[in-house]
TORPA-4810 file (N, C-alpha, C, O; in nm, 3 decimals):
<nodes>
NODE_1_5.070_6.228_5.664_5.125_6.190_5.534_5.063_6.059_5.488_5.069_5.961_5.563_M
NODE_2_5.006_6.051_5.372_4.931_5.936_5.318_5.031_5.826_5.280_5.151_5.845_5.262_T
NODE_3_4.967_5.704_5.270_5.055_5.591_5.229_5.112_5.607_5.086_5.222_5.562_5.056_T
NODE_4_5.030_5.677_4.998_5.086_5.698_4.867_5.207_5.790_4.864_5.305_5.767_4.794_E
NODE_5_5.194_5.901_4.947_5.312_5.990_4.961_5.434_5.919_5.010_5.543_5.930_4.953_T
NODE_6_5.414_5.843_5.121_5.530_5.773_5.173_5.596_5.680_5.071_5.719_5.675_5.059_I
NODE_7_5.509_5.604_4.997_5.558_5.519_4.890_5.635_5.588_4.789_5.740_5.541_4.743_G
NODE_8_5.583_5.706_4.751_5.654_5.792_4.648_5.786_5.841_4.697_5.883_5.844_4.622_L
NODE_9_5.793_5.879_4.825_5.923_5.927_4.884_6.021_5.812_4.886_6.140_5.832_4.862_L
NODE_10_5.972_5.689_4.917_6.067_5.579_4.922_6.121_5.543_4.776_6.238_5.509_4.757_Y
NODE_11_6.031_5.553_4.678_6.081_5.530_4.540_6.177_5.637_4.498_6.273_5.605_4.429_M
NODE_12_6.158_5.763_4.536_6.253_5.863_4.494_6.380_5.840_4.569_6.487_5.857_4.511_L
NODE_13_6.375_5.803_4.692_6.503_5.773_4.773_6.580_5.663_4.706_6.703_5.668_4.701_A
NODE_14_6.510_5.561_4.652_6.584_5.440_4.595_6.621_5.470_4.448_6.687_5.386_4.388_D
NODE_15_6.585_5.578_4.389_6.616_5.606_4.244_6.762_5.642_4.233_6.826_5.680_4.331_A
NODE_16_6.812_5.629_4.115_6.954_5.643_4.084_6.987_5.790_4.086_6.894_5.871_4.089_G
NODE_17_7.110_5.829_4.086_7.153_5.970_4.087_7.102_6.049_3.971_7.062_6.164_3.987_P
NODE_18_7.104_5.988_3.849_7.054_6.062_3.731_6.909_6.093_3.744_6.865_6.205_3.717_V
NODE_19_6.837_5.997_3.784_6.689_6.026_3.808_6.665_6.131_3.913_6.580_6.219_3.898_V
NODE_20_6.738_6.121_4.018_6.724_6.225_4.128_6.764_6.366_4.073_6.704_6.467_4.110_K
NODE_21_6.867_6.370_3.985_6.899_6.501_3.934_6.786_6.556_3.843_6.749_6.673_3.847_F
NODE_22_6.735_6.463_3.763_6.630_6.508_3.679_6.509_6.558_3.755_6.443_6.651_3.710_V
NODE_23_6.476_6.496_3.870_6.369_6.528_3.949_6.396_6.672_4.011_6.305_6.754_4.023_M
NODE_24_6.524_6.696_4.048_6.555_6.832_4.109_6.542_6.935_3.998_6.492_7.045_4.024_L
NODE_25_6.580_6.907_3.883_6.568_7.006_3.768_6.419_7.036_3.747_6.383_7.152_3.731_V
NODE_26_6.333_6.934_3.746_6.193_6.950_3.719_6.123_7.017_3.837_6.024_7.088_3.818_L
NODE_27_6.176_6.995_3.963_6.122_7.064_4.076_6.157_7.216_4.069_6.076_7.303_4.099_L
NODE_28_6.279_7.238_4.029_6.317_7.384_4.006_6.226_7.454_3.904_6.179_7.565_3.926_F
NODE_29_6.202_7.384_3.787_6.123_7.435_3.687_5.985_7.462_3.739_5.924_7.564_3.707_F
NODE_30_5.931_7.363_3.827_5.791_7.382_3.867_5.781_7.499_3.966_5.686_7.577_3.960_S
NODE_31_5.876_7.512_4.056_5.875_7.620_4.160_5.878_7.758_4.084_5.802_7.849_4.116_I
NODE_32_5.967_7.768_3.986_5.988_7.897_3.914_5.857_7.928_3.829_5.811_8.042_3.821_V
NODE_33_5.801_7.818_3.768_5.682_7.837_3.693_5.569_7.893_3.776_5.506_7.991_3.736_T
NODE_34_5.543_7.831_3.892_5.436_7.884_3.971_5.461_8.020_4.031_5.368_8.098_4.053_W
NODE_35_5.589_8.049_4.059_5.623_8.187_4.099_5.587_8.288_3.992_5.525_8.391_4.019_A
NODE_36_5.628_8.255_3.868_5.593_8.347_3.758_5.448_8.363_3.737_5.402_8.473_3.707_I
NODE_37_5.367_8.248_3.754_5.229_8.255_3.740_5.161_8.350_3.835_5.074_8.429_3.799_I
NODE_38_5.204_8.337_3.954_5.143_8.425_4.057_5.191_8.574_4.045_5.113_8.667_4.064_F
NODE_39_5.315_8.592_4.013_5.365_8.735_3.991_5.289_8.803_3.879_5.238_8.914_3.891_I
NODE_40_5.284_8.726_3.766_5.216_8.785_3.646_5.065_8.805_3.663_5.005_8.895_3.605_K
NODE_41_5.006_8.713_3.747_4.863_8.729_3.773_4.838_8.860_3.843_4.745_8.931_3.804_F
NODE_42_4.918_8.896_3.946_4.897_9.016_4.018_4.934_9.138_3.929_4.869_9.242_3.934_K
NODE_43_5.037_9.121_3.849_5.088_9.227_3.761_4.978_9.267_3.652_4.944_9.384_3.634_Y
NODE_44_4.930_9.166_3.587_4.827_9.192_3.486_4.697_9.239_3.543_4.633_9.324_3.481_F
NODE_45_4.651_9.186_3.661_4.530_9.218_3.716_4.531_9.374_3.749_4.436_9.445_3.717_R
NODE_46_4.644_9.423_3.815_4.654_9.562_3.848_4.664_9.642_3.721_4.605_9.750_3.715_K
NODE_47_4.733_9.599_3.621_4.750_9.678_3.498_4.615_9.699_3.427_4.582_9.811_3.387_A
NODE_48_4.539_9.591_3.413_4.407_9.604_3.352_4.310_9.687_3.434_4.232_9.764_3.377_F
NODE_49_4.313_9.674_3.565_4.222_9.747_3.653_4.252_9.898_3.641_4.160_9.978_3.624_R
NODE_50_4.387_9.937_3.650_4.420_10.075_3.648_4.406_10.137_3.508_4.378_10.256_3.494_E
NODE_51_4.426_10.056_3.406_4.399_10.101_3.270_4.259_10.137_3.244_4.227_10.237_3.179_T
NODE_52_4.169_10.045_3.301_4.028_10.080_3.281_3.991_10.209_3.360_3.912_10.292_3.314_A
NODE_53_4.053_10.222_3.481_4.026_10.345_3.556_4.079_10.470_3.483_4.011_10.572_3.476_D
NODE_54_4.207_10.459_3.428_4.258_10.575_3.359_4.180_10.607_3.231_4.162_10.725_3.200_F
NODE_55_4.137_10.512_3.161_4.054_10.534_3.039_3.925_10.606_3.071_3.883_10.697_3.000_T
NODE_56_3.864_10.563_3.176_3.738_10.637_3.219_3.763_10.779_3.256_3.690_10.870_3.217_D
NODE_57_3.876_10.798_3.336_3.914_10.929_3.374_3.958_11.014_3.257_3.925_11.132_3.249_I
NODE_58_4.027_10.957_3.171_4.080_11.033_3.047_3.961_11.093_2.971_3.966_11.209_2.930_F
NODE_59_3.856_11.016_2.953_3.735_11.068_2.870_3.654_11.163_2.954_3.570_11.235_2.899_W
NODE_60_3.673_11.168_3.079_3.595_11.260_3.160_3.670_11.391_3.177_3.610_11.491_3.215_Q
NODE_61_3.797_11.393_3.149_3.881_11.516_3.168_3.844_11.618_3.055_3.815_11.578_2.942_C
NODE_62_3.846_11.744_3.086_3.817_11.840_2.991_3.939_11.875_2.904_3.925_11.913_2.788_R
NODE_63_4.060_11.862_2.962_4.184_11.895_2.890_4.286_11.785_2.914_4.276_11.705_3.007_T
NODE_64_4.386_11.785_2.825_4.496_11.691_2.843_4.573_11.719_2.971_4.629_11.627_3.030_L
NODE_65_4.576_11.845_3.015_4.644_11.883_3.140_4.581_11.810_3.258_4.651_11.759_3.345_D
NODE_66_4.447_11.805_3.261_4.378_11.734_3.368_4.408_11.584_3.359_4.429_11.520_3.462_D
NODE_67_4.411_11.530_3.242_4.436_11.383_3.226_4.579_11.355_3.273_4.601_11.250_3.333_A
NODE_68_4.677_11.442_3.251_4.811_11.421_3.287_4.826_11.422_3.441_4.905_11.345_3.495_F
NODE_69_4.753_11.508_3.512_4.754_11.510_3.655_4.704_11.373_3.707_4.761_11.318_3.801_A
NODE_70_4.598_11.320_3.647_4.545_11.188_3.691_4.635_11.082_3.656_4.646_10.986_3.733_K
NODE_71_4.707_11.086_3.537_4.791_10.974_3.491_4.902_10.951_3.592_4.939_10.836_3.619_A
NODE_72_4.956_11.057_3.648_5.070_11.044_3.742_5.036_10.967_3.870_5.126_10.924_3.942_K
NODE_73_4.910_10.950_3.899_4.869_10.875_4.016_4.835_10.728_3.978_4.799_10.650_4.066_A
NODE_74_4.844_10.691_3.856_4.812_10.558_3.809_4.926_10.499_3.723_4.911_10.465_3.606_L
NODE_75_5.043_10.489_3.793_5.164_10.451_3.724_5.163_10.298_3.691_5.248_10.252_3.615_R
NODE_76_5.072_10.223_3.746_5.064_10.086_3.712_4.982_10.060_3.584_4.974_9.948_3.534_S
NODE_77_4.924_10.166_3.536_4.845_10.153_3.410_4.940_10.171_3.288_5.003_10.276_3.279_S
NODE_78_4.953_10.077_3.199_5.030_10.099_3.082_4.982_10.210_2.993_5.062_10.277_2.927_P
NODE_79_4.849_10.230_2.989_4.791_10.341_2.918_4.836_10.477_2.970_4.866_10.570_2.895_A
NODE_80_4.839_10.483_3.103_4.889_10.610_3.163_5.041_10.630_3.137_5.089_10.742_3.119_A
NODE_81_5.114_10.517_3.137_5.256_10.531_3.114_5.291_10.573_2.973_5.391_10.643_2.954_R
NODE_82_5.211_10.533_2.872_5.237_10.579_2.739_5.179_10.720_2.717_5.223_10.791_2.627_I
NODE_83_5.081_10.762_2.799_5.028_10.900_2.783_5.126_11.001_2.836_5.141_11.108_2.778_F
NODE_84_5.190_10.971_2.941_5.277_11.070_3.011_5.383_11.129_2.920_5.394_11.251_2.905_I
NODE_85_5.466_11.035_2.854_5.574_11.089_2.760_5.511_11.160_2.648_5.566_11.259_2.602_P
NODE_86_5.398_11.116_2.600_5.335_11.182_2.484_5.292_11.311_2.518_5.309_11.403_2.438_A
NODE_87_5.231_11.334_2.640_5.184_11.466_2.685_5.301_11.560_2.705_5.292_11.679_2.674_Y
NODE_88_5.418_11.504_2.759_5.537_11.585_2.782_5.586_11.641_2.649_5.628_11.757_2.641_M
NODE_89_5.580_11.554_2.540_5.628_11.605_2.414_5.534_11.711_2.356_5.578_11.808_2.295_E
NODE_90_5.400_11.690_2.378_5.304_11.787_2.336_5.333_11.924_2.404_5.338_12.031_2.343_I
NODE_91_5.352_11.909_2.536_5.375_12.034_2.616_5.504_12.106_2.573_5.512_12.229_2.571_N
NODE_92_5.606_12.023_2.538_5.734_12.081_2.498_5.720_12.159_2.361_5.783_12.263_2.340_R
NODE_93_5.635_12.102_2.272_5.625_12.161_2.138_5.528_12.264_2.128_5.510_12.316_2.019_S
NODE_94_5.456_12.305_2.238_5.357_12.409_2.226_5.430_12.549_2.210_5.542_12.574_2.256_R
NODE_95_5.356_12.630_2.143_5.414_12.771_2.118_5.386_12.861_2.237_5.334_12.817_2.340_G
NODE_96_5.422_12.988_2.219_5.401_13.082_2.323_5.251_13.105_2.358_5.216_13.144_2.469_K
NODE_97_5.166_13.078_2.258_5.022_13.092_2.278_4.956_12.963_2.328_4.834_12.948_2.329_D
NODE_98_5.044_12.872_2.370_4.995_12.733_2.422_4.925_12.649_2.307_4.853_12.553_2.334_S
NODE_99_4.949_12.688_2.188_4.890_12.616_2.074_4.977_12.499_2.037_5.099_12.510_2.043_A
NODE_100_4.917_12.383_1.998_4.993_12.266_1.958_5.024_12.282_1.811_4.937_12.308_1.728_I
NODE_101_5.160_12.264_1.783_5.203_12.279_1.650_5.181_12.146_1.566_5.184_12.035_1.618_S
NODE_102_5.161_12.165_1.439_5.130_12.056_1.352_5.261_11.962_1.343_5.247_11.842_1.320_L
NODE_103_5.380_12.017_1.360_5.502_11.946_1.346_5.515_11.841_1.465_5.589_11.744_1.458_Q
NODE_104_5.436_11.869_1.572_5.453_11.779_1.688_5.378_11.646_1.668_5.400_11.552_1.745_S
NODE_105_5.293_11.634_1.568_5.216_11.515_1.555_5.307_11.393_1.524_5.285_11.284_1.577_M
NODE_106_5.408_11.414_1.439_5.504_11.304_1.404_5.580_11.257_1.526_5.591_11.137_1.549_G
NODE_107_5.633_11.352_1.605_5.714_11.310_1.718_5.631_11.245_1.824_5.679_11.150_1.887_S
NODE_108_5.500_11.293_1.850_5.414_11.228_1.940_5.379_11.089_1.896_5.369_10.999_1.979_V
NODE_109_5.360_11.071_1.772_5.328_10.937_1.720_5.447_10.837_1.734_5.428_10.719_1.763_Q
NODE_110_5.568_10.889_1.713_5.683_10.804_1.738_5.704_10.775_1.889_5.748_10.665_1.923_R
NODE_111_5.675_10.868_1.977_5.688_10.844_2.120_5.583_10.739_2.165_5.613_10.648_2.243_I
NODE_112_5.466_10.753_2.115_5.357_10.656_2.154_5.394_10.515_2.099_5.373_10.415_2.168_L
NODE_113_5.445_10.508_1.979_5.480_10.376_1.927_5.601_10.315_2.004_5.605_10.194_2.028_R
NODE_114_5.694_10.396_2.042_5.807_10.343_2.123_5.762_10.306_2.263_5.808_10.207_2.320_R
NODE_115_5.670_10.387_2.320_5.622_10.357_2.457_5.536_10.227_2.456_5.538_10.150_2.552_S
NODE_116_5.464_10.207_2.350_5.383_10.079_2.347_5.477_9.957_2.334_5.454_9.854_2.396_I
NODE_117_5.586_9.971_2.248_5.675_9.865_2.239_5.742_9.832_2.370_5.762_9.715_2.403_T
NODE_118_5.778_9.939_2.448_5.846_9.923_2.583_5.747_9.854_2.680_5.786_9.767_2.758_M
NODE_119_5.629_9.890_2.675_5.522_9.832_2.760_5.499_9.689_2.737_5.494_9.608_2.830_E
NODE_120_5.485_9.654_2.607_5.463_9.510_2.571_5.593_9.429_2.612_5.584_9.317_2.662_I
NODE_121_5.703_9.486_2.589_5.829_9.414_2.631_5.827_9.395_2.783_5.868_9.289_2.831_H
NODE_122_5.783_9.489_2.854_5.778_9.484_3.008_5.693_9.364_3.048_5.729_9.285_3.135_R
NODE_123_5.576_9.353_2.979_5.484_9.244_3.023_5.521_9.112_2.966_5.474_9.008_3.012_Y
NODE_124_5.608_9.113_2.860_5.648_8.983_2.813_5.759_8.920_2.888_5.785_8.802_2.868_R
NODE_125_5.830_8.995_2.979_5.937_8.943_3.055_5.896_8.821_3.133_5.788_8.820_3.191_Q
NODE_126_5.977_8.719_3.138_5.955_8.592_3.210_5.860_8.497_3.138_5.864_8.377_3.164_L
NODE_127_5.774_8.548_3.049_5.680_8.469_2.978_5.751_8.364_2.892_5.707_8.250_2.892_I
NODE_128_5.861_8.397_2.818_5.931_8.290_2.743_5.978_8.173_2.830_5.990_8.062_2.779_P
NODE_129_6.005_8.193_2.957_6.052_8.084_3.035_5.934_7.978_3.050_5.958_7.857_3.058_F
NODE_130_5.809_8.028_3.052_5.700_7.931_3.062_5.694_7.846_2.932_5.666_7.726_2.942_L
NODE_131_5.718_7.902_2.815_5.724_7.824_2.698_5.839_7.727_2.700_5.825_7.614_2.651_A
NODE_132_5.954_7.769_2.756_6.071_7.676_2.762_6.035_7.559_2.854_6.059_7.443_2.819_T
NODE_133_5.978_7.589_2.969_5.940_7.474_3.052_5.839_7.381_2.992_5.848_7.259_3.006_V
NODE_134_5.738_7.441_2.923_5.638_7.360_2.857_5.695_7.274_2.746_5.649_7.162_2.722_G
NODE_135_5.800_7.327_2.675_5.854_7.242_2.570_5.960_7.150_2.613_5.978_7.048_2.546_N
NODE_136_6.033_7.172_2.718_6.146_7.087_2.758_6.115_6.991_2.874_6.170_6.882_2.882_T
NODE_137_6.028_7.032_2.960_6.003_6.948_3.083_5.962_6.806_3.050_6.016_6.714_3.111_A
NODE_138_5.868_6.782_2.956_5.827_6.645_2.917_5.952_6.566_2.871_5.968_6.450_2.908_P
NODE_139_6.036_6.627_2.794_6.153_6.550_2.741_6.255_6.521_2.848_6.320_6.416_2.851_F
NODE_140_6.268_6.623_2.941_6.357_6.596_3.057_6.310_6.480_3.144_6.388_6.394_3.185_I
NODE_141_6.178_6.481_3.169_6.118_6.376_3.237_6.127_6.241_3.169_6.146_6.137_3.233_G
NODE_142_6.111_6.244_3.035_6.126_6.122_2.952_6.269_6.070_2.957_6.290_5.949_2.960_L
NODE_143_6.369_6.160_2.958_6.503_6.118_2.969_6.528_6.051_3.103_6.596_5.948_3.108_F
NODE_144_6.475_6.104_3.211_6.487_6.036_3.341_6.423_5.900_3.337_6.477_5.802_3.389_G
NODE_145_6.301_5.892_3.272_6.240_5.756_3.267_6.318_5.653_3.186_6.331_5.538_3.228_T
NODE_146_6.369_5.691_3.074_6.447_5.608_2.988_6.569_5.562_3.066_6.601_5.444_3.067_V
NODE_147_6.640_5.661_3.133_6.760_5.621_3.209_6.731_5.528_3.318_6.808_5.434_3.339_W
NODE_148_6.615_5.550_3.397_6.576_5.460_3.493_6.544_5.325_3.452_6.575_5.228_3.521_G
NODE_149_6.479_5.314_3.334_6.443_5.181_3.284_6.571_5.111_3.241_6.585_4.991_3.266_I
NODE_150_6.665_5.180_3.176_6.786_5.123_3.141_6.864_5.065_3.268_6.916_4.954_3.271_M
NODE_151_6.863_5.154_3.369_6.923_5.104_3.500_6.851_4.977_3.552_6.913_4.884_3.603_H
NODE_152_6.715_4.978_3.538_6.640_4.860_3.589_6.677_4.734_3.513_6.701_4.629_3.572_T
NODE_153_6.680_4.746_3.378_6.716_4.625_3.299_6.860_4.580_3.323_6.892_4.461_3.316_F
NODE_154_6.946_4.678_3.352_7.087_4.639_3.387_7.086_4.563_3.514_7.163_4.468_3.529_Q
NODE_155_6.998_4.600_3.612_6.998_4.521_3.733_6.934_4.388_3.713_6.973_4.292_3.779_G
NODE_156_6.836_4.376_3.621_6.779_4.248_3.590_6.878_4.151_3.535_6.881_4.032_3.567_I
NODE_157_6.963_4.213_3.445_7.065_4.130_3.377_7.165_4.078_3.479_7.209_3.964_3.468_G
NODE_158_7.201_4.160_3.578_7.297_4.116_3.682_7.237_4.016_3.778_7.306_3.926_3.827_L
NODE_159_7.107_4.032_3.806_7.043_3.940_3.900_7.000_3.815_3.842_6.986_3.716_3.913_S
NODE_160_6.977_3.814_3.708_6.928_3.698_3.635_6.783_3.666_3.656_6.737_3.558_3.617_G
NODE_161_6.707_3.759_3.718_6.562_3.736_3.738_6.489_3.845_3.670_6.525_3.962_3.674_S
NODE_162_6.373_3.795_3.601_6.296_3.894_3.526_6.153_3.885_3.570_6.062_3.912_3.491_A
NODE_163_6.130_3.851_3.690_5.992_3.846_3.745_5.931_3.981_3.767_6.003_4.080_3.778_S
NODE_164_5.804_3.989_3.773_5.735_4.114_3.789_5.770_4.178_3.919_5.775_4.301_3.923_L
NODE_165_5.793_4.112_4.021_5.829_4.163_4.152_5.960_4.234_4.143_5.984_4.328_4.219_A
NODE_166_6.049_4.192_4.051_6.177_4.257_4.034_6.170_4.375_3.940_6.233_4.478_3.963_V
NODE_167_6.097_4.361_3.838_6.090_4.461_3.731_6.001_4.586_3.768_6.038_4.700_3.744_V
NODE_168_5.883_4.556_3.827_5.789_4.659_3.855_5.837_4.776_3.941_5.803_4.890_3.908_A
NODE_169_5.913_4.756_4.046_5.958_4.873_4.132_6.052_4.961_4.056_6.041_5.083_4.063_P
NODE_170_6.142_4.905_3.984_6.240_4.993_3.900_6.164_5.073_3.800_6.191_5.193_3.785_G
NODE_171_6.066_5.013_3.727_5.998_5.078_3.619_5.908_5.187_3.683_5.900_5.298_3.629_I
NODE_172_5.843_5.158_3.790_5.755_5.261_3.856_5.842_5.377_3.902_5.798_5.491_3.891_S
NODE_173_5.959_5.354_3.953_6.046_5.462_3.992_6.081_5.546_3.868_6.080_5.668_3.875_E
NODE_174_6.112_5.481_3.757_6.152_5.557_3.639_6.035_5.641_3.586_6.057_5.753_3.540_A
NODE_175_5.912_5.589_3.592_5.798_5.653_3.540_5.770_5.783_3.616_5.712_5.874_3.557_L
NODE_176_5.807_5.796_3.740_5.787_5.914_3.819_5.844_6.039_3.747_5.785_6.147_3.751_I
NODE_177_5.956_6.021_3.683_6.022_6.130_3.616_5.935_6.179_3.503_5.928_6.300_3.483_A
NODE_178_5.868_6.093_3.427_5.775_6.135_3.317_5.652_6.211_3.385_5.610_6.317_3.338_T
NODE_179_5.600_6.153_3.493_5.486_6.224_3.560_5.532_6.360_3.606_5.458_6.458_3.589_A
NODE_180_5.653_6.372_3.664_5.695_6.505_3.711_5.715_6.599_3.593_5.678_6.717_3.602_A
NODE_181_5.769_6.554_3.487_5.784_6.633_3.364_5.655_6.693_3.317_5.647_6.811_3.283_G
NODE_182_5.550_6.607_3.316_5.422_6.651_3.272_5.355_6.748_3.376_5.284_6.843_3.340_L
NODE_183_5.380_6.719_3.500_5.326_6.807_3.610_5.386_6.946_3.598_5.316_7.043_3.626_A
NODE_184_5.510_6.960_3.559_5.581_7.086_3.542_5.535_7.155_3.412_5.521_7.277_3.407_A
NODE_185_5.513_7.072_3.303_5.490_7.130_3.166_5.347_7.181_3.152_5.326_7.287_3.093_A
NODE_186_5.245_7.106_3.207_5.106_7.136_3.177_5.067_7.281_3.233_5.013_7.363_3.158_I
NODE_187_5.095_7.308_3.359_5.064_7.447_3.406_5.141_7.557_3.331_5.091_7.667_3.310_P
NODE_188_5.267_7.522_3.291_5.348_7.614_3.223_5.288_7.654_3.087_5.282_7.771_3.051_A
NODE_189_5.245_7.552_3.015_5.181_7.574_2.882_5.048_7.651_2.900_5.022_7.744_2.824_V
NODE_190_4.968_7.615_2.993_4.842_7.681_3.017_4.864_7.827_3.052_4.795_7.915_3.001_M
NODE_191_4.962_7.854_3.141_4.990_7.996_3.178_5.049_8.067_3.062_5.018_8.185_3.043_A
NODE_192_5.131_8.005_2.982_5.187_8.075_2.871_5.085_8.116_2.767_5.096_8.226_2.712_Y
NODE_193_4.986_8.033_2.737_4.881_8.066_2.642_4.791_8.173_2.703_4.742_8.260_2.631_N
NODE_194_4.769_8.169_2.831_4.682_8.262_2.898_4.739_8.400_2.900_4.667_8.496_2.870_H
NODE_195_4.872_8.417_2.936_4.936_8.542_2.944_4.970_8.598_2.809_4.978_8.720_2.794_Y
NODE_196_4.991_8.515_2.710_5.016_8.553_2.570_4.885_8.621_2.520_4.890_8.724_2.453_T
NODE_197_4.770_8.561_2.554_4.646_8.627_2.511_4.625_8.758_2.584_4.578_8.855_2.524_D
NODE_198_4.659_8.762_2.713_4.652_8.894_2.787_4.732_9.001_2.722_4.687_9.114_2.709_K
NODE_199_4.856_8.963_2.679_4.946_9.057_2.617_4.884_9.107_2.484_4.893_9.225_2.451_I
NODE_200_4.822_9.018_2.410_4.762_9.052_2.284_4.643_9.155_2.304_4.626_9.250_2.228_R
NODE_201_4.566_9.128_2.410_4.455_9.219_2.442_4.506_9.362_2.485_4.457_9.467_2.444_V
NODE_202_4.605_9.350_2.569_4.676_9.479_2.620_4.728_9.555_2.505_4.703_9.675_2.498_L
NODE_203_4.801_9.494_2.412_4.847_9.560_2.299_4.744_9.620_2.217_4.764_9.731_2.166_N
NODE_204_4.630_9.556_2.197_4.516_9.611_2.123_4.463_9.736_2.191_4.436_9.837_2.126_S
NODE_205_4.448_9.728_2.325_4.397_9.840_2.400_4.491_9.963_2.387_4.447_10.076_2.366_E
NODE_206_4.617_9.936_2.399_4.713_10.053_2.389_4.714_10.110_2.251_4.724_10.232_2.235_L
NODE_207_4.703_10.026_2.147_4.695_10.084_2.017_4.569_10.169_1.994_4.571_10.272_1.927_E
NODE_208_4.457_10.118_2.056_4.337_10.197_2.040_4.343_10.332_2.114_4.296_10.435_2.065_T
NODE_209_4.402_10.326_2.231_4.417_10.453_2.310_4.509_10.541_2.240_4.484_10.662_2.240_F
NODE_210_4.613_10.496_2.181_4.707_10.576_2.102_4.640_10.640_1.984_4.665_10.757_1.958_S
NODE_211_4.556_10.571_1.913_4.489_10.622_1.800_4.387_10.734_1.847_4.372_10.837_1.781_S
NODE_212_4.319_10.710_1.960_4.226_10.805_2.008_4.298_10.935_2.055_4.249_11.045_2.029_D
NODE_213_4.409_10.922_2.121_4.493_11.040_2.162_4.541_11.120_2.036_4.535_11.243_2.034_L
NODE_214_4.584_11.050_1.938_4.627_11.123_1.813_4.512_11.191_1.739_4.529_11.295_1.677_L
NODE_215_4.395_11.129_1.747_4.274_11.191_1.693_4.242_11.319_1.765_4.208_11.420_1.702_N
NODE_216_4.252_11.317_1.901_4.223_11.430_1.978_4.321_11.547_1.954_4.284_11.664_1.947_I
NODE_217_4.442_11.508_1.944_4.547_11.615_1.911_4.529_11.676_1.775_4.548_11.795_1.752_I
NODE_218_4.489_11.584_1.683_4.473_11.642_1.540_4.354_11.729_1.542_4.354_11.833_1.476_E
NODE_219_4.252_11.692_1.613_4.127_11.776_1.610_4.154_11.909_1.679_4.102_12.012_1.636_R
NODE_220_4.236_11.909_1.786_4.272_12.038_1.852_4.352_12.127_1.755_4.334_12.249_1.748_D
NODE_221_4.440_12.061_1.681_4.524_12.146_1.582_4.428_12.202_1.480_4.441_12.320_1.447_I
NODE_222_4.336_12.130_1.429_4.240_12.175_1.327_4.158_12.291_1.383_4.135_12.389_1.311_Q
NODE_223_4.112_12.283_1.508_4.039_12.383_1.568_4.112_12.514_1.581_4.058_12.623_1.559_N
NODE_224_4.245_12.497_1.618_4.331_12.616_1.625_4.356_12.674_1.495_4.366_12.797_1.489_Q
NODE_225_4.369_12.602_1.389_4.389_12.654_1.259_4.262_12.730_1.207_4.273_12.832_1.139_M
NODE_226_4.148_12.677_1.242_4.020_12.747_1.199_3.990_12.872_1.281_3.920_12.963_1.236_E
NODE_227_4.044_12.874_1.401_4.007_12.990_1.488_4.078_13.115_1.445_4.059_13.220_1.506_A
</nodes>
């Protein structure tokens, strides 16, 4: 343990109860923030990897039935998850001759739109907490600093001494809260911006896949009508 760490622990031990409470809150925010960062990192990495795999497989398949069989093995792919209910609706609306009816286009489009909304909601979970930490942690830390400085000046008034040796320790203890607030807020803001951009890219990919799927269904219907 370094001298700086020991000195920091001593300052925290000598801090007032309000500053200690502020530090505990910020510590909780920091722990939860880093937990969300790591969980979402694994979640998004797997989602984008399997979505790329499913997209490649989808265009290689000769029929939607083949794509459905492959999609069931890639449940971590949001593209596969929106394709499965759409395919089930297509399969349900097929006639006795296995032809896709024109009336099914509207219901498939609604299912795809609803599935995309559900997927985006799934990936947005816990992300607002990062924004909350990024917005509030600096102010919580500032509150701890202001309270600590007030406590320091109160002690100066009682002791009647305003020398640097008396003032500096109390102010340095109080400023730890501001530093802790920034330490919690900075990674939270960076992670929030990063994952928000990931969600935007994911939504764009799902919308593109949905349009491609609808175009394929519409082309199949036109081919059936011309046959």
